[in-house]
C-alpha positions in Angstrom: 146.6 -90.5 -64.8 149.8 -92.1 -65.3 152.3 -93.0 -62.7 154.6 -90.0 -63.8 151.8 -87.5 -63.3 150.9 -89.0 -59.9 154.4 -89.4 -58.4 155.4 -85.6 -58.3 152.0 -85.2 -56.1 152.8 -87.8 -54.2 156.4 -86.4 -53.5 154.6 -83.1 -52.4 152.8 -85.3 -49.8 155.5 -87.5 -48.4 158.7 -85.0 -48.6 156.7 -82.0 -47.0 155.6 -84.6 -44.2 158.3 -83.6 -41.9 156.1 -83.0 -38.6 156.1 -85.2 -35.5 153.9 -87.6 -37.4 156.2 -87.4 -40.3 155.3 -90.7 -42.2 151.6 -90.6 -41.5 150.6 -90.1 -45.1 146.7 -90.0 -44.7 146.4 -88.4 -41.2 149.3 -85.7 -41.8 147.0 -83.9 -44.0 147.0 -85.2 -47.7 146.3 -88.6 -49.3 148.4 -90.2 -52.2 145.7 -91.0 -54.9 144.8 -90.6 -58.6 141.6 -90.9 -60.5 142.3 -94.5 -61.3 142.9 -95.4 -57.5 140.5 -97.7 -56.0 142.1 -98.9 -52.7 145.0 -97.0 -51.0 147.0 -98.6 -47.9 149.7 -97.6 -45.9 152.0 -98.6 -42.8 153.9 -96.1 -41.0 156.5 -96.1 -38.2 158.0 -93.1 -36.4 160.3 -92.5 -33.4 162.0 -89.3 -32.3 164.1 -88.6 -29.1 165.5 -85.0 -28.5 166.7 -82.9 -25.7 168.7 -79.6 -24.9 171.3 -81.6 -22.7 170.5 -85.3 -22.6 172.6 -87.6 -25.0 171.5 -90.4 -27.0 174.2 -92.6 -25.1 172.9 -91.4 -21.7 169.3 -91.9 -22.5 169.8 -95.4 -24.1 171.4 -96.6 -20.9 168.4 -94.9 -18.9 165.9 -96.9 -20.9 167.4 -100.2 -21.9 169.8 -100.4 -18.7 173.4 -100.2 -18.4 176.2 -98.8 -16.3 176.2 -94.7 -16.2 179.7 -94.2 -15.1 181.2 -90.8 -13.9 182.4 -89.9 -17.2 179.0 -90.1 -18.8 177.4 -88.1 -15.8 180.1 -85.4 -16.1 179.5 -85.0 -19.8 175.9 -84.3 -19.4 176.5 -82.1 -16.4 178.4 -80.0 -18.7 175.7 -79.8 -21.2 172.9 -78.7 -18.6 170.8 -75.2 -18.5 169.2 -74.1 -15.6 166.1 -75.9 -16.9 166.5 -78.8 -19.2 163.8 -80.7 -21.4 163.6 -84.3 -23.0 160.9 -85.5 -25.3 160.0 -88.7 -26.9 157.4 -89.4 -29.7 156.4 -92.7 -31.0 153.7 -93.6 -33.8 152.9 -96.7 -35.5 149.7 -96.5 -37.8 148.2 -98.4 -40.7 145.2 -96.9 -43.0 143.1 -98.1 -45.8 140.9 -96.0 -47.9 138.3 -97.0 -50.7 137.5 -94.9 -53.6 134.2 -96.0 -55.3 134.3 -95.4 -59.0 132.7 -92.1 -60.3 132.2 -90.9 -56.6 133.3 -87.8 -55.1 134.6 -89.2 -51.7 136.7 -92.1 -50.6 136.1 -93.8 -47.2 138.4 -95.7 -44.9 139.4 -97.0 -41.6 142.9 -96.5 -39.7 144.7 -97.6 -36.6 147.4 -95.6 -34.7 149.5 -96.4 -31.5 150.6 -93.0 -30.0 153.2 -92.6 -27.2 154.6 -89.7 -25.8 157.3 -89.3 -23.1 158.2 -85.7 -21.5 160.6 -84.6 -18.9 161.4 -81.2 -17.6 164.2 -80.8 -14.9 166.6 -78.4 -13.4 170.2 -78.6 -13.2 170.0 -79.1 -9.5 167.6 -81.9 -9.7 170.1 -83.6 -12.0 172.8 -83.1 -9.6 170.5 -84.4 -6.7 169.5 -87.6 -8.3 172.8 -88.5 -9.8 175.6 -87.1 -7.6 173.9 -86.9 -4.2 173.4 -83.8 -2.0 176.8 -83.4 -0.8 177.7 -80.8 -3.4 175.3 -78.3 -2.3 176.3 -77.9 1.3 174.1 -75.7 3.2 172.7 -74.2 0.1 169.3 -75.1 -1.3 168.8 -77.3 -4.3 166.2 -75.8 -6.7 163.6 -78.3 -7.7 161.2 -76.1 -9.2 159.5 -76.6 -12.7 160.4 -80.3 -12.7 158.0 -82.5 -14.3 157.4 -85.9 -15.9 154.9 -87.4 -18.2 154.1 -90.5 -19.9 151.3 -90.9 -22.4 150.1 -93.7 -24.4 147.0 -94.2 -26.4 145.2 -96.4 -29.0 143.2 -94.9 -31.9 140.7 -96.4 -34.4 139.7 -93.6 -37.0 136.9 -93.6 -39.6 137.8 -91.1 -42.6 136.1 -89.4 -45.6 138.5 -88.0 -48.2 137.7 -85.5 -50.9 139.1 -87.4 -53.9 139.7 -84.1 -55.9 142.0 -82.4 -53.3 142.8 -84.9 -50.8 141.4 -83.1 -47.9 139.7 -85.1 -45.2 138.1 -85.2 -42.0 138.1 -88.1 -39.7 136.4 -89.2 -36.4 139.0 -91.0 -33.9 137.9 -93.1 -31.1 140.6 -93.3 -28.4 141.2 -96.2 -25.9 143.7 -98.2 -24.1 144.9 -95.0 -22.5 147.8 -94.7 -19.9 148.8 -91.6 -18.3 151.5 -90.9 -15.6 152.4 -87.2 -14.6 154.6 -85.9 -11.6 155.4 -82.3 -11.2 156.7 -79.7 -8.7 155.7 -76.2 -9.4 157.9 -74.5 -6.9 160.2 -76.5 -4.6 163.3 -76.8 -2.9 165.7 -79.2 -1.0 168.1 -78.0 1.9 170.3 -80.3 3.9 171.5 -79.5 7.6 174.7 -81.2 8.8 176.2 -82.4 12.0 179.5 -83.9 12.8 180.2 -87.4 13.8 183.9 -87.8 14.6 186.0 -86.7 11.5 182.8 -87.2 9.4 180.0 -84.6 8.6 176.7 -86.5 8.3 173.2 -85.3 7.0 171.0 -84.7 10.1 167.9 -83.4 8.5 166.7 -83.0 5.0 164.0 -80.3 4.5 161.9 -80.6 1.2 159.7 -77.2 0.4 157.2 -77.8 -2.1 154.6 -75.1 -3.0 152.9 -77.6 -5.1 153.5 -81.2 -5.6 151.3 -83.3 -7.9 151.4 -87.0 -8.8 149.0 -88.7 -11.0 148.6 -92.1 -12.6 146.1 -93.8 -14.8 146.2 -97.0 -16.7 143.0 -98.3 -18.8 141.5 -101.8 -17.9 141.6 -103.0 -21.4 141.3 -101.4 -24.9 138.4 -99.5 -23.9 137.8 -100.6 -20.4 137.6 -97.5 -18.1 138.0 -94.7 -20.4 136.9 -93.6 -23.9 137.9 -90.6 -26.0 136.7 -88.9 -29.0 138.7 -86.8 -31.2 138.5 -85.1 -34.7 141.1 -85.0 -37.5 141.1 -82.7 -40.3 143.2 -81.7 -43.3 142.6 -79.0 -45.8 144.8 -78.8 -49.1 144.9 -75.9 -51.3 146.7 -75.8 -54.5 147.3 -72.7 -56.7 149.5 -73.1 -59.9 152.8 -74.9 -58.7 152.1 -74.3 -55.1 150.4 -76.6 -52.3 149.4 -75.4 -49.0 148.3 -77.9 -46.5 146.6 -77.1 -42.9 146.1 -80.1 -40.4 144.6 -80.6 -36.9 144.9 -84.0 -35.5 143.5 -85.6 -32.1 141.1 -82.6 -31.5 138.8 -83.6 -28.5 138.8 -85.1 -25.3 139.4 -88.4 -23.3 137.3 -89.3 -20.3 139.0 -91.3 -17.5 137.9 -93.0 -14.2 139.6 -94.6 -11.4 142.9 -92.2 -11.7 145.2 -92.3 -8.6 146.0 -88.9 -7.3 148.8 -87.9 -4.8 148.4 -84.2 -4.3 150.0 -81.9 -1.5 151.6 -78.6 -0.6 153.7 -77.2 2.1 156.8 -77.9 3.7 158.1 -81.4 4.5 160.7 -82.2 7.3 162.7 -85.6 6.6 165.5 -86.5 9.3 168.3 -87.7 7.8 169.9 -91.2 7.8 170.5 -91.6 11.6 173.3 -93.7 12.2 177.2 -93.6 13.3 179.8 -93.6 10.5 181.0 -96.9 9.7 177.8 -98.8 11.3 175.8 -101.5 9.6 172.7 -99.4 9.9 170.3 -100.0 6.7 169.1 -96.6 5.3 166.3 -98.2 3.7 163.6 -97.1 6.1 165.0 -93.5 5.7 164.2 -93.5 2.0 160.6 -94.8 2.8 160.1 -92.1 5.1 161.3 -89.5 2.5 158.7 -91.0 0.0 156.0 -91.1 2.4 156.5 -87.4 3.4 155.9 -85.9 0.1 153.3 -88.6 -1.2 150.6 -89.0 1.2 147.9 -91.6 0.9 146.6 -92.2 -2.6 143.1 -90.8 -3.6 141.1 -92.6 -6.3 139.4 -89.9 -8.7 135.7 -91.0 -9.8 136.1 -89.6 -13.3 138.1 -86.9 -15.2 137.8 -85.2 -18.6 141.1 -84.8 -20.2 142.0 -82.9 -23.4 143.8 -85.1 -25.8 147.3 -83.8 -27.2 146.5 -82.3 -30.3 148.8 -82.0 -33.2 148.9 -78.9 -35.6 150.7 -78.5 -38.6 151.2 -75.9 -41.6 153.1 -77.1 -44.8 154.0 -75.2 -48.0 155.3 -77.1 -51.0 156.5 -75.9 -54.5 158.7 -77.4 -57.4 161.6 -74.8 -58.5 162.8 -76.7 -61.4 162.6 -80.0 -63.3 164.7 -81.9 -60.7 164.3 -79.8 -57.4 161.4 -78.9 -55.1 161.3 -77.1 -51.7 159.0 -77.9 -48.7 158.6 -75.7 -45.5 156.6 -77.3 -42.5 155.8 -75.9 -39.1 154.3 -78.1 -36.4 153.3 -78.2 -32.7 151.9 -80.5 -30.1 149.4 -79.1 -27.8 149.3 -79.4 -23.9 152.5 -81.6 -23.7 155.3 -79.3 -23.1 156.8 -79.9 -26.5 158.4 -76.8 -28.3 157.3 -75.8 -31.9 159.4 -76.7 -34.9 159.9 -75.7 -38.4 161.5 -77.8 -41.2 162.7 -76.5 -44.7 163.6 -79.3 -47.1 165.3 -79.5 -50.4 164.2 -82.5 -52.8 166.0 -84.1 -55.6 164.0 -86.1 -58.1 165.6 -88.8 -60.1 164.2 -91.1 -62.7 161.2 -89.0 -63.7 160.3 -88.6 -59.9 160.0 -92.3 -59.3 163.1 -91.9 -56.9 163.4 -88.9 -54.7 166.1 -87.9 -52.2 166.2 -84.9 -49.7 168.0 -83.1 -47.1 166.3 -80.8 -44.6 167.0 -78.5 -41.7 165.0 -78.2 -38.3 165.0 -75.5 -36.1 163.0 -75.3 -32.7 162.4 -78.4 -30.5 164.2 -79.1 -27.7 167.6 -79.5 -29.5 167.0 -76.3 -31.3 168.5 -77.2 -34.6 169.2 -80.4 -36.6 169.9 -81.7 -40.1 167.9 -84.8 -41.9 168.1 -86.9 -44.6 165.8 -89.2 -46.7 164.6 -91.0 -49.7 161.5 -92.2 -51.5 161.7 -95.1 -53.9 158.8 -96.1 -56.4 158.3 -100.0 -56.9 156.5 -100.5 -60.1 153.3 -98.5 -60.5 151.9 -99.3 -57.2 154.1 -99.2 -54.3 156.3 -96.4 -52.5 158.7 -97.1 -50.0 160.0 -94.2 -47.7 162.7 -93.8 -45.3 164.7 -91.3 -43.5 165.5 -88.9 -40.3 165.2 -85.6 -39.2 168.2 -86.0 -36.8 170.8 -87.6 -38.6 173.9 -86.7 -36.3 172.4 -89.0 -33.6 173.0 -92.2 -35.6 177.0 -91.9 -35.7 177.7 -89.4 -32.9 176.7 -90.7 -29.5 177.0 -87.3 -27.6 174.2 -86.0 -29.9 171.2 -85.0 -28.2 168.4 -85.8 -30.8 167.8 -89.0 -32.9 164.8 -90.0 -35.1 163.8 -92.5 -37.7 160.7 -93.2 -39.8 159.7 -95.7 -42.5 156.4 -96.0 -44.4 155.2 -98.4 -47.2 152.3 -97.2 -49.2 150.1 -99.4 -51.7 147.7 -98.1 -54.2 145.7 -100.5 -56.5 
């Protein structure tokens, strides 16, 4: 099979690969190959941040540090809805496949670092954290349905690929696991005030939480006190000029031991900062009392079986002319709060398909809609370099609520 025949199939794989693991060529459900390929290897990088309200400027200062002035806070506050979301995904992976001559299957090994950060928060919680409770007066601040999650995992996978279709199945071993979750199912905060001269000071802060959970786990080494097993499957069906791909990734469980748990329910009364206006009293002890009131003594779990955050994707690809093709992709991450997304891409093939550029549009996710750009460049007959974004506005508009970037290098011998 010549490179010219190989490249359009490769384009079908790469350009339709617009999921949360957009550049993960192998584990995305298909594998670039031809009948003369003996070894295929790729390295992939992907990062995405998106929200319905948090801008890239605000998020960058929160993560990397920097002054968040009143103007930045006010702009975010103007974007807030009753319930808000932020999600971040990072994938770094490398794969290698060996195809024995005259054999039906190829076999390989891969590595991936997976990282998710997710937050859901009410507009009242944002105001409480960044403006304080003064604006609520005697009204309650609604803290319900607020949560934060941080998930990190290392994965080593062993894969078998059907040479004729690119369909595959792999067994993945998960380790080096880190998991942090804090959530308030139903809660509120109210403040009572007393007068001290001409000043009105908080005399008591009451927190009502029907269900409060704080859980944290960090692995002791790569496979220290946790181990997980997942299955990755991809099935490709080609009929005429049409290609349909179905994929499920990280379908399985992880067992962890030594999880720190903080779990409580009920009403907690916290006496506000108690000092006369203008005094030198230190409020540190008051904040410590607040923390103690909602977070009782830590308990350590003996062990827990946890469902892995599986990724699912359905994709359709077809050429519509000698120069153009289209791709439609739907994707979803299970059990992490991320919203489903759908992407439609139009691809333009240059130089007998060795170079391809595309534009795509995405609906769903937290930012609801976005426009992306990308390019693939063939280098000789063995290398393919891909770079792009599904959220192009985040690169030049600081108030944009989504930004993503991906890059990959594939080598076949």
